[in-house]
C-alpha positions as CSV (number, residue, x, y, z in Angstrom):
1,X,10.7,15.7,7.9
2,X,8.2,12.9,7.2
3,X,7.7,10.2,9.7
4,X,8.0,6.7,8.3
5,X,4.7,5.8,9.7
6,X,3.0,8.3,7.4
7,X,4.6,6.8,4.3
8,X,3.2,3.3,5.3
9,X,-0.1,4.6,6.2
10,X,-0.4,6.3,2.8
11,X,0.8,3.1,1.0
12,X,-1.9,1.2,3.0
13,X,-4.7,3.5,2.2
14,X,-3.8,3.4,-1.5
15,X,-3.6,-0.5,-1.6
16,X,-7.1,-0.6,0.1
17,X,-8.5,1.8,-2.4
18,X,-7.2,-0.1,-5.3
19,X,-8.3,-3.5,-3.9
20,X,-11.9,-2.1,-3.4
21,X,-11.8,-0.6,-6.8
22,X,-11.0,-4.0,-8.2
23,X,-13.8,-5.5,-6.2
24,X,-11.5,-7.9,-4.4
25,X,-11.7,-9.2,-0.7
26,X,-8.5,-9.0,1.4
27,X,-8.3,-12.9,1.1
28,X,-8.3,-12.6,-2.7
29,X,-5.2,-10.5,-2.5
30,X,-3.4,-12.1,0.4
31,X,-3.6,-15.7,-0.7
32,X,-1.6,-15.4,-3.9
33,X,0.8,-13.1,-2.2
34,X,1.5,-15.6,0.4
35,X,0.3,-13.7,3.4
36,X,-2.7,-14.0,5.8
37,X,-5.8,-11.9,5.4
38,X,-4.9,-10.3,8.8
39,X,-1.4,-9.5,7.7
40,X,-2.9,-7.6,4.7
41,X,-5.3,-5.8,7.0
42,X,-2.3,-4.5,9.1
43,X,-0.5,-3.3,5.8
44,X,-3.6,-1.6,4.7
45,X,-4.1,0.1,8.1
46,X,-0.4,1.2,8.1
47,X,0.5,-0.6,11.2
48,X,2.7,-3.2,9.4
49,X,5.6,-2.2,7.3
50,X,5.8,-3.7,3.9
51,X,8.9,-4.8,2.0
52,X,9.3,-3.6,-1.7
53,X,9.1,-7.2,-2.9
54,X,5.8,-7.8,-1.1
55,X,4.5,-4.5,-2.3
56,X,5.4,-5.4,-5.9
57,X,3.4,-8.7,-5.4
58,X,0.3,-7.0,-4.1
59,X,0.4,-4.5,-6.8
60,X,0.7,-7.3,-9.4
61,X,-2.4,-8.9,-8.0
62,X,-4.2,-5.6,-8.0
63,X,-3.1,-4.9,-11.5
64,X,-1.6,-1.6,-10.4
65,X,1.8,-0.2,-11.3
66,X,4.0,0.0,-8.2
67,X,5.7,3.1,-9.6
68,X,2.4,4.8,-9.9
69,X,1.5,3.9,-6.4
70,X,4.8,5.3,-5.0
71,X,4.4,8.4,-7.1
72,X,0.8,8.9,-5.7
73,X,2.3,8.6,-2.1
74,X,4.8,11.4,-3.0
75,X,2.1,13.5,-4.5
76,X,0.0,13.2,-1.3
77,X,3.1,14.0,0.9
78,X,3.8,17.1,-1.3
79,X,0.2,18.2,-1.0
80,X,0.4,18.0,2.8
81,X,3.6,20.0,2.6
82,X,5.6,17.1,4.0
83,X,9.3,16.7,3.0
84,X,11.1,13.3,2.7
85,X,14.3,14.9,3.8
């Protein structure tokens, strides 16, 4: 069984990677989403849980598809031999 924290850590890692690929600072993403840079930092580090709506907003700012991001999380969990059940 997967720990919830692992899922949030993977989401954060992928968000950070996509933000860096886009050449954006944390403030560039946080401001339009309506959160602080520190809040985004905690999301990216996996220490702050993120709602699906906020995840969708961040993905929109990053120009990434939320479905693809979640699919990548699932793919990484599978490669680690981790089950969601």
